[in-house]
TIMIFI-141085 format. One record per residue (C-alpha): x, y, z; residue in three letters. Coordinates in steps of 0.5 Angstrom, whole numbers, padded with zeros to 4 digits, always signed. Example, Ala and Ser with C-alpha at 12.3 -4.5 7.8 and 13.67 -1.06 7.14 Angstrom:
BEGIN
+0025-0009+0016Ala;+0027-0002+0014Ser;
END
This chain:
BEGIN
+0041+0038-0055Met;+0036+0043-0052Leu;+0030+0039-0054Ala;+0034+0033-0052Ala;+0034+0036-0045Thr;+0027+0039-0044Val;+0025+0032-0047Ala;+0028+0028-0042Val;+0027+0033-0037Thr;+0018+0033-0038Val;+0019+0025-0038Thr;+0022+0025-0031Val;+0016+0030-0028Phe;+0012+0025-0031Tyr;+0014+0019-0028Trp;+0016+0022-0022Val;+0009+0027-0020Thr;+0004+0021-0024Lys;+0000+0016-0020Asp;+0000+0008-0021Pro;-0005+0007-0026Pro;-0011+0003-0021Leu;-0013-0004-0024Pro;-0018-0004-0029Lys;-0022-0010-0030Gly;-0026-0016-0027Pro;-0021-0019-0023Gly;-0018-0012-0021Gly;-0012-0012-0028Lys;-0012-0011-0035Ala;-0013-0017-0040Pro;-0005-0016-0042Asp;-0003-0013-0034Glu;+0001-0018-0030Glu;-0002-0019-0023Pro;+0002-0015-0018Glu;+0006-0018-0013Pro;+0001-0019-0005Pro;+0003-0012-0001Arg;+0000-0010+0005Asn;-0006-0006+0006Phe;-0008-0001+0012Thr;-0015+0000+0014Ala;-0017+0006+0011Ala;-0013+0003+0004Gln;-0018-0002+0003Leu;-0024+0002+0003Arg;-0022+0005-0003Glu;-0023-0001-0006Phe;-0031-0002-0006Thr;-0032-0002-0013Gly;-0036+0004-0013Thr;-0035+0005-0021Lys;-0036-0001-0026Glu;-0029-0003-0027Asp;-0026-0001-0020Asp;-0023-0008-0016Pro;-0028-0011-0009Ile;-0023-0012-0004Tyr;-0024-0016+0003Val;-0021-0017+0008Ala;-0021-0024+0011Leu;-0017-0027+0017Gln;-0011-0022+0015Gly;-0012-0024+0007Asp;-0015-0019+0003Val;-0018-0022-0003Tyr;-0020-0019-0010Asp;-0028-0021-0010Val;-0029-0017-0016Ser;-0031-0023-0020Ser;-0037-0024-0016Ala;-0040-0017-0017Arg;-0046-0019-0017Asp;-0045-0019-0010Phe;-0040-0015-0006Tyr;-0040-0009-0011Gly;-0045-0002-0009Pro;-0052-0006-0010Asp;-0051-0014-0008Gly;-0053-0016-0002Val;-0047-0017+0002Tyr;-0045-0009-0002Gly;-0044-0007+0005Gly;-0038-0011+0006Phe;-0033-0008+0001Ala;-0027-0006+0003Gly;-0028-0008+0010His;-0025-0013+0015Asp;-0031-0019+0015Val;-0028-0024+0019Thr;-0031-0023+0025Arg;-0038-0022+0020Ala;-0037-0028+0017Phe;-0036-0032+0023Ala;-0042-0028+0027Leu;-0046-0030+0020Asn;-0047-0022+0021Ser;-0049-0017+0016Leu;-0049-0011+0021Glu;-0044-0006+0020Glu;-0042-0006+0028Lys;-0038-0013+0027Asp;-0034-0010+0020Leu;-0027-0009+0022Asp;-0028-0012+0029Asp;-0021-0015+0031Pro;-0023-0019+0037Asn;-0024-0026+0037Leu;-0024-0029+0042Glu;-0031-0028+0044Asp;-0032-0033+0039Leu;-0036-0040+0040Thr;-0034-0046+0037Tyr;-0039-0046+0032Thr;-0038-0039+0031Gln;-0031-0041+0029Lys;-0033-0047+0025Glu;-0037-0042+0020Ser;-0031-0038+0020Leu;-0027-0043+0018His;-0031-0045+0013Gly;-0032-0038+0010Trp;-0024-0039+0010Val;-0024-0045+0006Glu;-0029-0043+0001Lys;-0027-0036-0001Tyr;-0019-0040-0002Lys;-0021-0046-0005Tyr;-0029-0046-0007Tyr;-0029-0039-0011Lys;-0021-0039-0012Cys;-0021-0032-0011Tyr;-0015-0028-0012Pro;-0010-0025-0005Val;-0008-0019-0007Val;-0005-0018+0000Gly;-0005-0017+0008Arg;-0009-0012+0012Leu;-0004-0010+0017Val;-0004-0005+0024Thr;+0003-0001+0021Pro;+0008+0001+0027Pro;+0007+0008+0029Ser;+0010+0014+0033Gly;+0017+0011+0032Leu;+0022+0016+0032Ser;+0028+0013+0027Leu;+0035+0015+0026Thr;+0037+0015+0018Leu;+0041+0009+0019Ala;+0035+0005+0022Glu;+0031+0007+0016Ile;+0037+0005+0011Ala;+0035-0002+0014Gln;+0028-0002+0011Tyr;+0029-0002+0004Lys;+0023-0007+0002Gly;+0029-0012-0001Glu;+0027-0020-0001Glu;+0031-0025+0005Pro;+0038-0027+0002Lys;+0041-0029+0008Gly;+0047-0027+0013Gly;+0043-0019+0015Asp;+0038-0018+0009Ala;+0031-0016+0010Gln;+0026-0020+0012Thr;+0019-0020+0011Ile;+0015-0019+0018Pro;+0009-0025+0021Glu;+0003-0024+0018Gly;+0005-0018+0012Trp;+0005-0019+0006Ala;+0012-0016+0003Ala;+0017-0012+0006Ala;+0017-0006+0010Pro;+0020+0000+0004Ile;+0022+0007+0009Tyr;+0022+0014+0005Val;+0022+0020+0010Ala;+0020+0027+0007Ala;+0020+0034+0011Ala;+0022+0030+0017Gly;+0016+0025+0017Lys;+0018+0017+0015Val;+0013+0013+0011Phe;+0013+0005+0009Asp;+0012+0005+0001Met;+0010-0003+0003Ser;+0003+0000+0003Phe;+0002+0000-0005Gly;+0008+0003-0007Gly;+0012-0003-0008Arg;+0012-0003-0015Met;+0015+0003-0015Phe;+0020+0004-0009Tyr;+0021-0004-0008Gly;+0027-0007-0011Pro;+0027-0006-0019Gly;+0022+0000-0019Gly;+0025+0007-0021Pro;+0024+0010-0015Tyr;+0028+0004-0011His;+0034+0010-0010Phe;+0029+0014-0004Leu;+0028+0007+0000Ala;+0032+0007+0006Gly;+0034+0015+0005Lys;+0031+0022+0007Asp;+0027+0023+0000Gly;+0026+0031+0002Ser;+0031+0033-0003Arg;+0031+0029-0009Pro;+0023+0030-0008Leu;+0024+0038-0008Ala;+0028+0038-0014Lys;+0024+0033-0017Met;+0031+0031-0019Ser;+0035+0023-0020Phe;+0042+0025-0018Glu;+0045+0021-0014Lys;+0048+0028-0011Ala;+0041+0030-0008Asp;+0039+0023-0006Ala;+0045+0023-0002Glu;+0044+0030+0001Ser;+0039+0032+0006Arg;+0041+0040+0006Asn;+0034+0043+0005Leu;+0038+0050+0006Ser;+0039+0052-0002Asp;+0031+0050-0004Leu;+0027+0055-0008Thr;+0019+0058-0005Asp;+0017+0053-0010Arg;+0022+0046-0009Gln;+0019+0048-0002Arg;+0013+0048-0004Gln;+0013+0042-0008Thr;+0016+0038-0002Leu;+0009+0039+0002Glu;+0005+0037-0005Glu;+0009+0030-0003Trp;+0007+0030+0004Val;+0000+0031+0002Glu;+0001+0027-0003Lys;+0003+0021+0001Phe;+0000+0022+0007Thr;-0008+0024+0004Asn;-0007+0021-0004Gly;-0003+0015-0003Arg;-0005+0014+0005Lys;+0002+0011+0005Tyr;+0002+0010+0013Pro;+0007+0015+0017Val;+0011+0010+0022Val;+0015+0015+0025Gly;+0019+0021+0025Lys;+0026+0022+0022Leu;+0031+0025+0029Ile;+0037+0026+0025Asp;
END
């Protein structure tokens, strides 16, 4: 009985602490791996996908869509003519037919001429219908500085619309927000964590909740997921919670949309 308990504990610890594996191979996926559903990207997250290592995927954003251009590594890889575009929003640069770094990640398109707009349209057509690069998500600027109650974050569980008061996907987003609070900060896990925190994921029980206690205790217990009491945590558990916040913030780069106020 003790051995079984230890085995379960080790398994839970592994799954809770292990980062999701990075996609491998051309197109960003292992041969037998099902494609992930489209996700939201922040600009900081997008910059992680530059194909620096041979098997790492290469993503670029064009008019809000994030494309996997790994199949064109000779062009977009570190030694390619467009290598500087990898991990960036190339919309303005493509419209201007520019290779200048200053034209990357610039959302301003209002000053484009008719000819430049036509050039941009041509690039979009090429990406979608000629090159057929897979769309892996959307480049999104998430909200920030919000003050949210527990009742408010409970509305954001990443659930697909089913009618009535079901959550909807915001315009321009690839996936519905998934809010998880930890140590007073509210993170949006739809930016790369949907397979884990979204519907059907192993940690969906944390979606729309204050996950501080279960994260600190490495617990899947319903009682811990429903409790916000941190007074009985050990020093090691408090340190574990801090490590989770560090991982969410600087490891996975989930955006902090605000703070939990009650």
